[in-house]
VOGU-3710 file (C-alpha; in Angstrom, 3 decimals, decimal comma):
1> xxxxxxxxxx> 113,376/206,939/111,490  110,482/208,904/109,638  111,470/206,746/106,554  111,282/203,834/108,009  107,809/204,530/109,699  106,527/205,705/106,199  107,691/202,542/104,707  105,808/200,673/107,295  102,404/202,555/106,615  103,025/202,324/103,109
11> xxxxxxxxxx> 103,002/198,096/103,001  99,907/198,334/105,592  98,041/200,460/103,025  98,971/198,486/100,286  97,788/195,059/102,301  94,714/196,804/103,121  94,032/197,905/99,654  94,776/194,632/98,117  92,552/192,895/100,823  89,728/194,783/99,802
21> xxxxxxxxxx> 90,303/194,379/96,529  90,237/190,716/96,775  86,877/190,955/98,857  85,106/193,296/96,261  86,276/190,359/93,836  85,154/187,647/96,177  81,783/189,425/96,397  81,626/190,485/92,437  82,556/186,641/91,325  79,586/184,841/92,922
31> xxxxxxxxxx> 79,944/181,971/90,592  77,303/179,085/90,344  78,011/176,179/92,657  76,829/172,774/92,663  75,546/172,278/89,035  73,615/169,563/88,065  71,104/168,922/85,428  67,431/167,726/85,923  64,334/167,484/83,461  60,920/169,169/84,655
41> xxxxxxxxxx> 58,830/167,738/81,601  58,315/164,461/80,173  60,181/165,703/76,879  63,181/164,400/78,075  64,953/164,549/74,518  64,102/168,342/73,762  64,233/169,996/76,709  66,952/170,136/80,154  66,997/171,933/83,425  69,974/173,513/84,385
51> xxxxxxxxxx> 70,321/174,016/88,489  73,082/175,881/90,354  73,339/177,942/93,801  74,965/181,343/94,368  74,843/183,501/97,638  72,871/186,585/96,181  69,984/186,459/94,041  71,674/189,381/91,723  74,117/186,567/90,599  72,271/185,918/87,229
61> xxxxxxxxxx> 69,836/183,749/86,115  71,061/182,877/82,643  72,169/180,048/80,308  74,390/180,797/77,247  74,425/177,590/74,685  75,464/176,587/71,517  76,041/173,500/69,274  79,740/174,196/68,691  82,205/174,973/71,617  82,450/179,155/72,205
71> xxxxxxxxxx> 85,331/178,343/75,232  83,211/179,821/77,613  83,219/183,177/75,989  79,887/184,730/76,788  79,838/187,075/73,837  79,874/184,098/71,652  76,830/181,598/72,438  74,026/181,741/70,022  71,223/180,734/72,423  70,398/182,501/75,901
81> xxxxxxxxxx> 67,832/181,571/78,108  66,906/183,231/81,547  65,283/181,072/84,338  64,327/182,157/87,717  66,315/182,428/91,177  64,431/181,500/94,673  65,259/180,676/98,239  63,704/179,877/101,339  63,948/180,250/105,139  67,156/178,872/106,465
91> xxxxxxxxxx> 69,019/178,547/102,963  70,788/181,419/103,349  71,666/181,399/99,830  69,888/181,404/96,129  68,805/178,295/93,860  68,668/179,182/90,057  66,640/177,029/87,757  66,923/177,399/83,718  64,751/175,603/81,677  65,872/174,948/78,313
101> xxxxxxxxxx> 62,922/174,009/75,451  62,924/173,431/71,702  66,379/171,481/72,064  67,260/169,277/69,432  66,992/166,017/69,806  70,168/163,498/70,111  72,558/166,740/70,178  75,339/167,891/72,097  75,409/171,544/73,273  77,767/173,984/74,938
111> xxxxxxxxxx> 77,348/176,106/77,616  77,421/178,458/80,327  75,578/179,201/83,176  75,526/182,534/85,491  75,088/186,337/85,028  77,016/189,351/83,648  76,923/191,063/87,300  78,647/187,885/88,809  80,382/186,356/86,302  79,846/183,077/84,339
121> xxxxxxxxxx> 80,547/179,088/84,847  83,454/177,584/82,727  81,934/175,881/79,641  80,338/172,136/80,195  78,517/169,967/77,682  75,328/168,608/77,916  73,805/166,194/75,269  69,808/165,342/74,716  68,301/161,879/74,214  67,948/160,748/70,653
131> xxxxxxxxxx> 64,136/160,354/70,005  63,910/156,824/69,150  67,413/155,360/69,785  68,290/152,149/68,942  69,326/151,304/73,045  69,798/153,803/76,167  72,119/153,550/78,915  71,369/154,750/82,300  72,512/154,163/85,922  70,535/153,309/88,799
141> xxxxxxxxxx> 71,547/153,731/92,673  71,349/155,545/95,914  71,806/155,854/99,502  75,189/158,080/99,392  74,586/160,081/102,618  76,465/160,737/105,547  77,579/157,991/108,082  80,104/155,594/107,052  83,539/155,796/108,693  85,049/156,521/105,223
151> xxxxxxxxxx> 82,642/159,250/104,338  82,799/160,491/101,480  85,157/158,151/99,722  82,563/155,594/98,824  80,186/157,887/97,262  83,358/159,655/95,194  84,717/156,471/93,976  81,690/155,017/93,375  80,682/158,594/91,094  83,910/158,205/89,148
161> xxxxxxxxxx> 83,695/154,891/88,238  79,587/155,460/87,307  81,296/158,201/85,111  83,063/156,168/82,938  80,191/154,051/81,756  78,707/156,989/79,775  75,383/156,787/81,150  72,495/159,172/79,521  71,062/160,022/83,050  71,448/158,267/86,683
171> xxxxxxxxxx> 68,336/156,948/88,572  69,125/158,180/92,229  67,130/155,884/94,708  67,225/158,403/97,459  69,140/159,453/100,564  71,229/162,454/99,411  71,589/163,684/103,245  71,794/162,764/106,571  70,053/165,793/107,670  67,173/166,966/105,843
181> xxxxxxxxxx> 67,591/170,819/106,836  71,360/170,758/106,917  72,487/172,947/104,341  75,930/172,300/104,322  74,998/168,753/103,426  72,719/169,580/100,342  75,407/171,569/99,445  78,304/169,263/99,451  75,965/166,562/97,800  75,561/169,295/94,664
191> xxxxxxxxxx> 79,042/170,252/94,334  79,783/166,396/94,319  77,646/166,177/91,575  79,389/169,258/89,398  82,808/167,790/90,255  82,443/164,113/89,460  79,441/163,614/87,187  81,166/163,942/83,547  81,804/161,068/81,822  84,494/160,095/79,677
201> xxxxxxxxxx> 83,372/162,515/76,396  83,032/165,449/78,667  79,273/165,890/79,069  77,591/166,661/82,588  75,691/163,407/83,808  71,449/164,496/84,648  69,851/162,857/87,561  66,432/161,521/87,647  66,222/162,015/92,035  63,457/160,046/94,247
211> xxxxxxxxxx> 62,847/161,450/97,608  64,111/159,248/100,251  63,647/159,117/103,903  66,364/161,180/105,090  65,124/163,991/102,760  62,257/164,341/105,456  62,720/166,098/108,044  59,754/165,291/110,469  59,062/162,403/113,027  55,489/161,762/111,938
221> xxxxxxxxxx> 55,167/159,466/109,038  51,668/160,135/108,581  51,138/163,667/108,080  53,789/164,340/105,431  54,009/167,744/103,253  56,587/169,192/100,915  57,573/171,444/103,756  58,905/168,539/105,726  61,362/167,933/102,626  61,449/171,401/101,647
231> xxxxxxxxxx> 65,086/171,388/100,849  64,888/168,383/98,659  62,147/170,048/96,805  64,621/173,669/96,875  67,422/171,848/94,902  65,970/169,359/92,681  63,597/171,230/89,945  61,037/168,119/89,397  58,153/167,395/86,797  54,893/168,186/88,466
241> xxxxxxxxxx> 53,699/166,647/90,766  57,333/166,686/92,001  56,546/164,097/94,913  55,953/161,493/92,179  56,178/161,946/88,608  56,499/160,219/85,036  59,175/160,741/82,495  58,798/158,985/78,959  62,561/158,056/78,258  61,824/156,507/74,799
251> xxxxxxxxxx> 59,076/155,219/72,975  59,984/151,688/74,232  61,005/152,495/77,953  59,019/154,865/80,445  59,916/155,296/84,019  57,844/156,376/87,286  59,000/157,842/90,164  56,645/157,358/93,313  57,224/158,685/97,280  57,682/155,954/99,867
261> xxxxxxxxxx> 57,688/158,666/102,274  53,844/159,308/101,568  52,324/156,221/103,109  48,914/155,546/101,325  46,493/153,111/99,963  44,589/152,693/97,013  42,006/155,520/97,614  45,100/157,937/97,960  45,968/160,621/95,586  49,347/159,075/94,488
271> xxxxxxxxxx> 47,740/155,642/94,008  45,258/156,755/91,638  47,517/158,923/89,815  50,163/155,794/89,544  47,051/153,866/88,414  46,397/156,341/86,008  49,789/156,746/84,220  50,758/153,087/84,545  47,329/152,677/82,419  48,236/154,921/79,744
281> xxxxxxxxxx> 51,737/153,188/79,200  50,313/149,514/79,283  51,803/149,445/75,628  55,199/150,943/76,595  57,579/147,493/75,859  59,552/148,504/79,233  57,968/149,711/82,580  60,163/150,511/85,227  59,281/152,091/88,736  61,296/153,657/91,564
291> xxxxxxxxxx> 60,884/154,685/94,898  63,178/154,223/97,982  62,202/152,212/100,259  61,807/148,345/99,390  58,814/146,483/99,234  60,490/143,509/99,932  62,854/144,280/102,895  65,298/141,885/104,118  65,169/143,389/107,413  61,441/142,781/107,828
301> xxxxxxxxxx> 57,965/143,592/106,707  58,745/146,039/103,418  57,246/149,577/104,254  56,220/150,000/100,446  53,713/146,933/100,031  51,126/149,283/99,053  52,596/149,570/95,564  52,756/145,899/94,985  48,740/145,741/93,665  49,756/148,522/91,010
311> xxxxxxxxxx> 53,379/146,692/89,975  50,913/143,257/89,407  48,090/144,471/87,570  50,425/146,875/85,120  53,286/144,285/85,053  56,167/146,492/85,961  59,516/144,857/84,494  61,692/146,369/87,319  61,274/148,225/90,234  64,641/150,072/91,750
321> xxxxxxxxxx> 64,621/151,186/95,197  67,371/151,685/97,936  66,965/152,678/101,768  68,609/149,492/102,870  72,592/149,999/102,214  73,748/146,546/100,219  72,968/145,024/96,777  70,101/142,446/96,326  68,082/141,053/93,182  65,028/139,180/93,998
331> xxxxxxxxxx> 63,404/136,675/91,492  60,507/137,913/89,467  57,255/138,200/92,140  53,696/138,577/91,432  52,015/138,482/94,831  48,724/139,367/93,754  48,930/135,484/92,636  50,790/134,076/95,002  53,261/135,389/97,662  55,035/131,994/98,057
341> xxxxxxxxxx> 56,859/131,874/94,935  58,809/133,710/91,985  57,568/133,835/88,148  58,725/133,692/85,022  59,732/137,318/84,082  56,962/137,506/81,556  54,983/136,970/84,634  56,427/138,660/87,787  58,559/142,016/88,555  62,228/142,230/89,285
351> xxxxxxxxxx> 62,678/144,542/92,370  66,573/145,480/92,543  67,647/147,279/95,864  70,724/149,414/94,815  71,636/151,204/98,212  75,295/151,017/98,275  76,785/154,555/96,661  78,966/155,283/100,192  76,339/155,155/103,188  77,010/153,123/105,764
361> xxxxxxxxxx> 76,983/149,327/104,579  74,299/146,460/106,075  74,320/142,932/105,889  71,973/140,249/105,861  71,560/136,536/104,852  69,558/135,676/101,625  66,004/135,090/101,852  64,263/132,444/99,441  63,159/135,398/97,023  66,447/136,358/96,301
371> xxxxxxxxxx> 67,881/136,227/93,135  71,304/137,554/93,994  72,551/138,925/97,356  72,344/140,718/99,628  75,710/141,752/98,987  77,123/144,457/101,515  79,599/145,928/98,970  79,613/149,743/97,313  78,033/149,704/94,262  75,944/150,707/91,342
381> xxxxxxxxxx> 73,845/149,115/88,768  74,303/149,790/84,747  71,284/149,231/82,425  71,164/148,674/78,636  67,709/148,965/77,211  66,894/147,794/73,599  63,395/147,443/71,971  62,987/144,266/72,881  65,785/143,498/75,399  67,206/144,315/79,138
391> xxxxxxxxxx> 70,910/144,256/80,409  71,671/145,176/83,792  74,871/145,303/85,502  76,015/145,522/89,473  79,347/147,077/89,437  81,230/147,174/92,811  83,837/149,794/93,846  86,616/147,768/92,344  84,945/147,708/88,872  83,750/143,962/89,178
401> xxxxxxxxxx> 80,449/142,632/87,940  78,698/141,124/91,026  75,383/140,397/89,255  74,055/140,350/85,432  70,475/140,019/84,286  68,854/139,573/80,802  65,130/139,971/79,948  63,946/139,628/76,678  60,875/140,617/75,428  61,446/138,374/71,978
411> xxxxxxxxxx> 62,362/135,126/72,530  62,389/134,875/76,125  62,784/131,490/76,129  64,135/129,235/73,554  61,827/128,869/70,400  60,864/125,375/68,844  61,244/125,793/64,608  61,263/122,083/63,847  59,161/119,244/65,477  59,371/115,328/64,435
421> xxxxxxxxxx> 56,109/114,086/63,885  54,785/111,139/66,060  57,189/109,114/67,641  58,379/106,197/69,294  61,299/105,484/71,072  64,369/104,016/69,326  65,597/100,463/70,801  69,165/101,667/71,653  69,058/103,941/74,694  72,545/102,872/76,046
431> xxxxxxxxxx> 73,886/106,150/76,173  73,078/109,312/79,148  69,438/109,129/80,465  67,781/111,895/78,721  66,271/114,516/80,814  62,962/114,504/79,212  61,766/111,342/77,789  59,237/111,445/74,368  56,762/108,492/73,894  54,063/107,279/71,299
441> xxxxxxxxxx> 51,859/110,385/70,365  54,936/113,125/71,298  56,460/115,832/68,849  59,853/116,329/69,717  61,297/119,188/69,296  64,649/118,821/67,000  65,355/122,457/66,113  65,153/125,784/68,642  66,652/129,084/68,480  67,829/131,578/71,459
451> xxxxxxxxxx> 69,149/134,743/71,775  72,623/135,129/73,529  73,717/138,855/73,842  73,373/140,485/70,698  73,523/136,755/68,712  72,118/134,155/68,062  72,488/129,831/68,925  70,128/127,606/67,192  70,365/123,815/68,599  69,186/121,334/66,287
461> xxxxxxxxxx> 69,464/117,077/66,305  70,147/117,411/62,682  73,833/116,638/62,403  73,486/113,143/60,373  70,780/115,119/58,051  73,607/117,063/56,819  75,634/113,900/54,904  75,217/113,251/51,215  72,389/111,432/50,516  71,072/112,025/53,826
471> xxxxxxxxxx> 68,823/114,883/53,142  66,310/116,046/50,055  67,169/118,529/47,525  65,399/121,718/48,244  64,780/121,280/51,930  68,307/121,766/54,201  69,603/124,191/51,442  66,881/126,408/52,442  66,467/125,545/55,874  70,128/126,514/56,467
481> xxxxxxxxxx> 69,457/129,846/54,334  66,790/130,990/56,303  68,408/130,034/59,619  71,506/131,696/58,745  69,906/134,855/57,813  67,447/135,042/61,158  71,084/134,609/63,089  72,903/137,342/61,294  70,490/139,173/58,430  72,740/139,440/55,400
491> xxxxxxxxxx> 75,186/136,616/56,739  77,425/135,346/53,767  80,603/133,867/55,236  80,217/130,704/57,274  83,123/128,971/59,327  82,239/124,718/59,020  83,963/123,713/61,920  85,840/120,147/61,656  88,190/120,100/64,780  87,784/117,876/67,948
501> xxxxxxxxxx> 87,122/114,964/66,088  84,060/116,145/64,047  82,372/113,436/61,755  80,327/115,566/59,645  83,201/117,344/58,140  82,931/119,206/54,874  83,797/116,245/52,826  80,893/114,036/54,241  78,687/117,073/53,962  79,882/118,388/50,274
511> xxxxxxxxxx> 76,486/118,324/48,537  74,805/120,617/51,337  77,898/122,807/50,902  77,887/123,262/47,652  74,125/124,168/47,206  74,714/126,585/50,133  77,549/128,333/47,958  75,259/128,320/45,218  73,110/130,592/47,117  76,056/133,059/47,694
521> xxxxxxxxxx> 77,657/131,821/50,926  80,999/131,402/51,176  81,406/128,226/53,366  85,259/127,135/54,588  85,970/124,160/56,399  88,678/124,624/59,437  90,452/121,907/61,931  92,170/124,583/63,619  92,451/123,876/67,577  91,836/125,325/70,137
531> xxxxxxxxxx> 88,818/127,538/69,088  89,922/131,459/69,147  88,473/134,961/68,392  91,028/135,013/65,894  89,586/131,749/64,240  85,905/133,219/64,495  86,262/136,777/63,631  86,446/136,771/60,116  82,989/134,823/60,075  79,034/135,893/60,522
541> xxxxxxxxxx> 77,904/132,169/61,005  79,887/129,204/63,060  78,397/125,846/62,566  79,645/123,319/64,771  78,258/119,555/63,174  78,636/117,202/66,429  82,168/117,123/68,278  83,713/113,833/68,898  85,560/114,054/72,274  86,207/111,264/74,466
551> xxxxxxxxxx> 84,257/107,817/74,299  80,734/108,063/73,259  79,612/104,929/74,947  79,912/106,940/77,946  78,715/109,913/76,974  81,451/111,660/75,525  83,972/113,410/77,587  83,204/117,658/77,637  86,570/117,942/79,912  88,452/117,528/76,873
561> xxxxxxxxxx> 87,066/120,542/75,176  89,120/123,470/77,012  86,607/126,289/78,557  88,657/128,939/76,575  87,512/127,590/73,357  83,953/127,621/75,106  84,663/131,519/76,019  85,790/132,132/72,381  82,368/131,003/70,892  80,388/132,869/73,554
571> xxxxxxxxxx> 82,382/136,002/72,730  81,810/135,496/68,852  78,174/135,078/69,373  77,558/138,009/72,278  79,233/140,359/69,756  76,496/139,639/67,200  77,993/135,906/65,583  75,530/133,279/64,850  76,101/129,782/66,255  74,566/126,668/64,852
581> xxxxxxxxxx> 75,502/123,463/66,764  74,412/120,166/65,992  74,182/116,454/67,701  72,684/113,019/66,004  71,987/109,851/67,705  74,001/106,838/66,780  73,405/103,646/67,296  75,717/101,355/69,599  75,453/104,046/72,269  77,898/106,746/70,779
591> xxxxxxxxxx> 76,426/109,872/72,079  78,445/112,781/72,177  75,823/115,243/73,483  77,672/115,831/76,716  80,367/117,535/74,616  77,839/119,861/72,857  76,134/120,782/75,853  79,086/122,069/77,455  78,807/124,819/74,911  75,656/125,465/75,072
601> xxxxxxxxxx> 75,798/125,821/78,905  78,554/128,033/78,570  77,069/130,623/76,397  73,589/130,280/78,920  71,984/129,583/75,735  69,023/127,587/77,665  68,979/124,887/75,271  70,203/121,479/75,666  70,775/118,739/72,972  69,646/114,677/73,899
611> xxxxxxxxxx> 71,007/111,807/72,134  67,700/109,648/72,427  66,727/108,799/69,096  63,148/109,091/68,750  61,928/107,573/65,376  58,627/107,731/62,944  58,002/103,904/61,830  54,057/104,961/60,688  54,537/108,469/58,579  58,158/107,873/56,525
621> xxxxxxxxxx> 59,122/110,005/53,869  60,891/106,752/52,858  60,579/103,399/53,511  62,295/101,934/56,441  63,859/104,267/58,969  63,686/108,159/57,870  61,120/109,913/59,952  59,250/113,358/58,714  59,223/116,731/60,564  57,501/119,896/60,115
631> xxxxxxxxxx> 58,759/123,659/60,509  56,413/125,370/62,623  55,076/128,121/60,424  54,814/130,494/63,475  58,268/131,477/63,537  60,227/133,025/61,498  62,688/130,822/59,995  59,699/128,792/59,227  57,732/131,144/58,032  60,419/131,663/55,500
641> xxxxxxxxxx> 61,042/128,087/54,782  57,238/127,741/54,356  57,346/130,794/51,891  60,203/129,029/49,565  59,020/125,705/49,474  55,240/125,640/49,886  55,500/123,112/52,744  56,214/123,091/56,182  57,423/118,969/55,626  61,252/118,191/56,250
651> xxxxxxxxxx> 62,831/114,958/55,951  64,866/113,426/59,298  67,492/111,163/59,197  69,007/109,746/63,048  68,209/112,688/64,710  67,961/113,591/68,120  66,390/116,184/70,337  66,784/119,761/71,625  64,872/120,574/74,925  64,727/123,933/77,302
661> xxxxxxxxxx> 67,760/123,188/79,974  66,885/123,178/83,367  68,085/126,284/85,150  71,767/126,297/85,175  74,676/128,617/86,591  77,877/128,375/85,473  81,036/130,667/87,140  84,781/130,804/86,800  86,265/131,404/89,781  89,742/132,175/90,875
671> xxxxxxxxxx> 92,513/130,103/93,038  93,613/130,970/96,516  90,421/132,708/97,129  87,040/132,191/99,076  84,209/132,436/96,735  80,316/132,273/96,518  78,986/130,700/93,474  75,056/132,272/93,609  73,086/129,783/91,232  69,941/131,432/92,072
681> xxxxxxxxxx> 71,070/134,259/89,603  69,596/131,851/86,940  66,939/130,435/89,249  69,457/127,127/90,118  68,029/127,527/93,753  71,423/126,944/95,256  74,531/128,791/96,525  78,237/127,225/96,564  80,547/128,234/99,114  83,969/127,337/98,554
691> xxxxxxxxxx> 87,563/128,007/99,411  90,345/127,095/96,391  94,053/127,122/96,784  96,719/128,680/94,941  96,173/127,351/91,195  93,111/126,306/91,824  91,048/128,151/89,357  88,188/126,695/87,445  84,747/126,293/86,967  81,937/125,715/89,312
701> xxxxxxxxxx> 78,626/124,592/87,681  75,243/124,519/89,441  72,061/122,728/87,631  68,444/122,895/89,046  67,525/119,420/88,082  63,808/118,515/87,749  62,240/117,330/90,950  61,201/113,708/91,692  58,011/112,721/93,791  60,642/111,884/96,560
711> xxxxxxxxxx> 63,018/115,249/96,290  61,546/118,442/95,948  64,537/120,440/95,434  67,239/118,878/93,361  70,493/120,239/92,143  73,664/118,902/90,520  76,570/120,768/91,458  80,072/119,905/90,081  83,255/121,644/89,138  87,038/120,715/87,036
721> xxxxxxxxxx> 88,860/122,011/89,528  90,686/119,304/90,827  89,904/117,709/94,572  93,381/118,613/95,503  93,139/122,357/94,635  89,654/122,772/97,175  89,746/123,388/100,814  87,010/120,695/101,744  84,586/120,871/103,363  82,679/123,553/101,022
731> xxxxxxxxxx> 79,170/124,806/101,743  76,029/123,869/99,936  72,749/126,029/100,653  69,624/124,953/98,649  66,598/127,092/98,897  63,031/126,380/98,697  59,951/128,469/98,192  56,735/128,340/100,627  54,935/127,266/97,551  56,777/124,389/96,971
741> xxxxxxxxxx> 57,375/123,384/100,585  53,687/123,287/100,769  53,391/121,289/97,350  55,706/118,485/99,331  53,242/117,729/101,647  56,518/117,517/104,217  54,399/118,165/107,415  57,203/119,845/109,136  60,057/122,237/107,686  62,408/121,500/110,723
751> xxxxxxxxxx> 62,114/117,870/109,313  63,860/119,180/106,443  67,882/117,885/105,267  70,208/117,617/102,745  70,881/114,565/100,977  73,382/113,480/98,420  73,656/111,459/95,544  75,664/108,246/96,434  76,871/107,033/92,606  78,464/103,656/93,747
761> xxxxxxxxxx> 75,551/102,723/96,132  72,957/104,366/93,917  70,848/105,778/96,538  70,397/108,843/98,565  72,412/109,201/101,969  72,247/112,096/104,378  74,648/114,916/104,394  76,123/114,267/107,877  75,979/118,730/108,670  73,048/119,269/107,358
771> xxxxxxxxxx> 70,766/121,827/108,817  67,437/123,997/108,218  66,905/127,779/108,390  63,168/128,290/108,261  63,371/131,703/108,354  65,377/131,899/105,373  63,690/129,060/103,740  67,195/127,184/103,422  69,149/123,695/103,782  72,855/123,891/104,368
781> xxxxxxxxxx> 75,297/121,288/104,552  79,340/120,670/104,765  80,242/118,464/101,869  83,483/116,418/101,285  82,570/115,952/97,277  80,407/116,862/94,937  77,171/115,349/93,729  73,377/115,863/93,017  71,663/116,995/96,176  68,213/116,843/97,251
791> xxxxx> 66,131/118,493/99,523  63,918/115,737/101,848  62,292/114,888/105,184  64,476/113,036/107,430  62,459/109,843/108,831
//
């Protein structure tokens, strides 16, 4: 019995001792939690702030770091920086901030944080932004507070997906927590970042935070102070003034964070500060401003309209917002000029609402100012910014791209390279009617250039000019050389495509190609069909000298060119290749431009070819029907041509014109699905809502057609999906702006209805199920076939 009691007592003592050791170890190992990275200085390429939380102030304020991995051994790191610990009432723990200064730009650093007394974190990795990178990627999104039924699933999945895009940083548009003064929510927020904000290369992703309304713990909207959002300012180490701040990301990109919770006016401290900063960065190529509450809110009057004069005055490129838990992108707006219409990118500001990082999703109908959405789905946005172009993609929780945007500062619109001299129209106009007609006294464009992705497209009505004896020496070989080098500097390998009925093949154009060979080009003819990436891969430049598919008398048949060929060409160009696509006017009504235009449309090149045959009968370089043209010496190609030839003049032969294409949207849709094709993404002003049957995939095309005196919004809707694979009716929605309605002189919006063009009758007919929503500026109708559709007032 004595031995049994002794054994039990011994076991109890061992248990108590082990428990005490665990408690002591637990207290001693007060390891960092909620680690995240921010900047508190404008010098984002040479500084970084490391922030974490512990239960005591003695846990250590040290970051050890090196440019090589030391596998977490504190004794091996070359650099050490001390920071500070701070706390406030109600926090019951300590926040540690360590600012790393004097870092090398564009450099990887390995680091641990903590202290000797309580231990260091595991080794992590950060990277500094290069001082002037060729491009920079970052993510924008927000609103991951509690409240949704599936929380934290949505937040966590979006963060994991976001990290796979390897951004340099994330701009978070606010609403980190549901309750501003609930410590457990702040801890969960920061621990979430520590666990998931690690990219595919192992880098910890920094955050640029913006204050949201849920970070504020007061009901008084007009007497706000930092005390009202004290936990936000405690957990995030921010640049002065903290509530609003400015970061020079690269020499061509500047970001400004504003506080939409501090209601203000033009005399307020925040407004005056923002006006001063925007003046200072006026010459920066890209200016992006972020604040939580949208100035244009689909739910009603925006809470941040007082920022709009700043944005318009200083031409801010992009505004990013949260608060509304959905995705929405506006057309470029400039309310200082007009609140009733949208503008070109170079004149307006694009507002993006990215409020779907895991908070309860909202739903709303589209409004006239929307370019995309509202879309009720978890999402984030990815920005890729270059010195002269900005790309944005909105990504949903399944990895689908739900919206895309490209803004260019160079070649924002197609640029004309060659114009014909004063002309008169040809007598033969038996082909498709041109979208834009040219008459006596006009100087029609003959060659234009446009950017697509990383590559370049040149469209030219010069196909017949390339044939033997159809051009003068020391003109077209020089022109093509300058075109090729502008499209792909250093290019040498050219594919002269000969498939799909090409007439202007290498044999017909042998003299021009020989001249190009003498200039150092390798020009290869190839008749391979279809056009594939494998076919295009070896080449720098693709030349398409007029595809001839179908009956030219009926305008060619673009359906005979598979969309897969167009997609291959698009991939080739987007990856940095050059495309020269040419057409020509042929007597007898042989007009093939629709085939060429299918390629231009598929590439979103913003150009269209017209087989309209404009001629100059008075100023010919040769007797008869040879007109003259001039290169534009203000363009890069024109300047180079003039520099070598000493003239702007160039001879033309059986030419056709190139015009800027009216707004057009093209989308590939799947079979067996309900789909919304949103042409507003490219200012085509219409949505198509359809349901396809199994095996009913294909392309839907929406094009905004120029208005006429009787119809003030006209769109052309078509598809290559066979009618039997569509579940009819489908819904067409056409949107109009306030300014457009006023200009139409229609007396009442309630009179608006949708009409379709009846090709057999040659007249507009009323869509029988048409209705107008005057709040959304939208007319919708159920339709049973596709055609051109227009908004008009019923009698």
